[in-house]
N, C-alpha and C positions, 0 to 999 in steps of 0.2 A: 576342648569341644568349644570352651565356649569363645574360645581364640577365633577358631575355626568358625562361628559362628560373626563373630563380629568382621572378621575381614571378606567373607561373601557378603553381609549386608553393607560393608563399605562400598565392595564392589560394583553392588545392583545399583547403590545411589549416582558412583560416577557414571554409571548404563541410563540411567533414567536422567541424570543433566544434560547427558549428550544427547537425548532422546528429547528432550524436552525442548517444542520450537521458540527460539527467543532471535531477533535480528534488532535492530537499526536503519532506518533510514536517513536519509538530510540532501534534502534540496535546495535549491535558491529557486522561490518564487519570484516573473517578474508581477507582483502584484502589494498590497500597504497588507502590513501585518493585523490592522483591522477589518479589512476584509477577508484575509487568506482564517481572520477568526472565526468570524461571521458563517464561511463556507461552512467552514468544519465545526462546529455549532449546530449547525442547520441538517442538523441529522433527518427530517424527514423529507429532504430530498436522497438523500443520500442513495432508493435506488433508483433514480435515473442517469445515477454514472457512476458504482461504485461496482467493478463486473460480483457478479453472483449475490449481491444484496438485492434478496426479494421483496423487503418489505419491511419496514419501520414504524414503530409507533410509540409517541414521550406519553406518562405517565403523569409528569410532575415537571414542571417548570421554575424555579425561582430562583430571585434573585438577594443576595446578602452583603450589605457594604459592598466590597471588591470580587466577589464571590458570587458565582451563578450556578446550581444545581438543578441536574438533569436526571432522571429516571427513564431509562429510556429500551424499549425493546427493539433489534435485527434480524429478522430472519435472513440467513443465507445459507443456499445450498446451489445445487445446480440438480435437473433431474430429479429420481427418487430421493437421493439425498439432500435434506436437508433440516436445518433445525432452528429454533431461537432461542436467540439469548438475550439475559436483561441483565443492564448493566446502569451503574452510578458513576454520572458524567462533572467530574466539578473543575471549571473554568474560574483561574484566577488571570484574573486581569493584573494586579501589579509585580506578576514575576513570571505574567505572559503564556503559561501555562495548564495547561487540557490533563487533567488527568481520569481516567475508567479504567474501574474495575469492576469486576463481575457481580451479578449477585443472584442467577439464577437460571438455567441451562443447564448445555453437555461439557459447560467449561466447568474444571476442580478450582480454576484461577485463571486469573485476564489481569497483567500489570502492563498499561499501556500510557507511556505519555507524550504528549505532543511540548515541546516547543520553540516557538514564535520569535526570531532575530529579524532587525527593520535594517534592512541596510537600504539605506537610499532609495531610490521609488521597488525595490523589491523585497522581499523578507528570504532571512534562510528560518526552514523550518527541520527539526529532527523531531523523530517518528522513535521508539523507543519502545518493544513489544517485547512482551514474554506473556503464555499461557500456558496451561497444560490442560489436554480433554480429558473427561472422567472416564474415557471406555480409550487402554491401552493402543491396542490393536490401531483406531484409528490417529492416534496421539501419532502414529511411528510410519503412519502415510501421511499426516498433516506433516510431520519435520520434513519429507521430500523434496515435498513438493511449495512450502513456507516459504522461501525467500523469493521461488517467483511468483508467489499473490499476494506478498508482500508489496514488490515492486508495481504488479500491476496497479495496484491498489494507488498508488503511492502515484502514479502515471495519470489513473485516472484523477487523484483531485489536482495535483500540478495542471492537468487538461482544462478540466472545469474551472477551475482560478484565473486561468488566462482565456479562457472563452467569457467568462462574465466581467472580467477585473483588468484588464488587461490594458497595463502600466496607469493603476488607479492606486 
């Protein structure tokens, strides 16, 4: 009986891993690394260009050495489906990375990493996202549209960067 329970447990773990939204996007954007990082860290501006981002609020923003720490809320949604999650954002200037983890809200967990690499007058940015919603049913729905949504967000950042910083 214990062996059967173990097999069932492993089976469900595999299904959960398959259903958890996880993806990566890599883009080369025509602007400097510094300007692209400024854009990503300007969370207050997200509702102006990120699809389905309805509101943002910064609670804390401080710098210690080569690191900047931000605590922020984002309200994401469409129509009657909307929710706010709080995240911990850490910009590591030395490594040109931004790490985002959830603190509160509808997410069971969020691991989000931005990495910036300057290529002449352009910047290669990679954006890795791994998250799980607390609501299993919504998690399954999100998994089906996650790649599309992530591409739309990457498109929005690229368009905004090129509008603001073309060739800088």
